[in-house]
N, C-alpha and C positions, 0 to 999 in steps of 0.2 A: 485713530478711530473717532468718529463724531460722537460727542457726548450730549451736547444740546445745541439747539438752533434758536436764535433770537429772531422773533418775528414782530411786526408792527401792524396792528389793525388799521387799515387804511381809512375807515369811516370814523372810528372812535378815537384814533390817535393813541391807543394804549399799546403796551408791549408785553410779551410773554416769552418765556424760555421753554421750548418743547423738545421732546425726544425725537431721535431720528426715525422711529417707527410710526410716528403720528401720520394718520391718513391725510392726504392732500389731494386736491383736484386742480390740475393745471388748466388754466383758461387763457384765452387770447389776451394780448396786451391791451386791446381796445376796451376791455373791462377796466376803465380808468378810475372812476369814482362813483360806485353805486350808492344809491340812497338806501341804507339799511341792509338787511340780510338778503341773500340770493336764493331763489327757488331752484331746486333740482327736479327735473322732470324728464323721464324717459331718455337718458343719455345726453341731455342738454341742460343749460342753466338759463334762467331768466332773471333780469334785474332792471330796476328803474334807474335811469340816469338822465337828469334834466327833466324834460317833459316826455321822454320816450321810454317805452319798455323794449328792451333789447334781449336778444338770445344768442347763444353760441354753444358749440360742443365743448366738452371737457375730456381730459385724459386722467385716469387714476394714477397715483404716485404715492410715495411715502416722502416725508419731509427730508429725510437723509439724502435723497437723490436730487434735491433742489439746491440752487446756488444763490448767493447774495444778489439782490436786485430783482429776483423772480417773484411774480405775484401769483399766489395760489389761494384757493378756497379751503378753509379749515373749519371743522365743526368741533367745538370744545365740549358740547353736550350731546354725544351721539345717542345716548339712551333716553333722551327726553322724548315725550310724545310727538313733538314737532321739532326735530333738530334744526338748529339755526346755522347755516353756512355763511361765513363772512370772508371778505377779501383781506388777505394779509400779504405784506411784503417781507421777504426774507432779508433780514438785516445782516446777520453774521452766522457762520457755521463754525463751531469750535469743537 
């Protein structure tokens, strides 16, 4: 049984160990290196990358269903007035 999942914040290069029930949003791999947090709007995400503002659809998931190498959006402060969704890469599942 999965106990914790190690993830790396793609933008800030920090790591965290999270539980398998952590909410995650699966996004296309072309969300490669956003500048800062990502905006969630009506079933899609928007992010700045280079000089462009890009958008894509996401799929709801829990972190326990993800695998190493997968990139997902995670919000570590869901109760904040303006939750911040950031891109994380799953490093390991233990």
